[in-house]
C-alpha angles and dihedrals in degrees: 000000000000118000111245116245112261123230128206090251090057086066098042137354116263090253092057091052088050089051089053089051089052092047092052091047094049094045098044108015095236132132097262123208142178116200132189123235091278092056094253122137111235111176100074087221116130128197124180122199095179142017097246099066097056088048089053091049089057090065117068089203091059093049092052094041101041118010103037098047092047092049092047095048094046091046090056092044096051092042091054099039097034085218132111117259130215111194141138125255122230089267088062096251127133118260124190121190130178121189124232112218129171104195105315095334119106106219102171144292140264130202150111142251144182113088134097119252123221098339096316119156129222116264094246094176094059092042090051092049095049098041109022089236111142121243088250091052090050091049090051092050089052096053107120094012109156118250119218128201118221088253091055092048090051090048090055090050091050091049092051092045090052093050092047091050090052091050093049092045091051091048092049091048090053088051091051094247 
């Protein structure tokens, strides 16, 4: 008999995943997200660590040009490597993604985004092209955006990995594994 495919909410209720998103946001100041195996957010919980990202989300073109391709690419990367990834999105902002595996089954991913790594600058040209926001407007939205060192980005990844490992371990214990 084939094992049924697990879903993120088999491991934890939606509210517990939303609490993890909030914990990540409060601890590190990033836009925190939990995604199912298809790369779709499912908690309905939203955290913003900067003013640029919500402005991007208001423009369908930005979502399809920046957020969706980054999420899709990182989802494939972490699924294949089974390792967390720390990259930058096409807007130039840091993205951290940790896979959720139970055994060999990819169940989803958890992470955060929205800061600038090691003195990077936002990719204002791409943001302007996908949203219509002027370069000055993009610069204004980025005022006060938190910078992250590579060590800080890796610390976020390790924190998320640790929390995911605890969740998977608890799930497996409940299953008698």
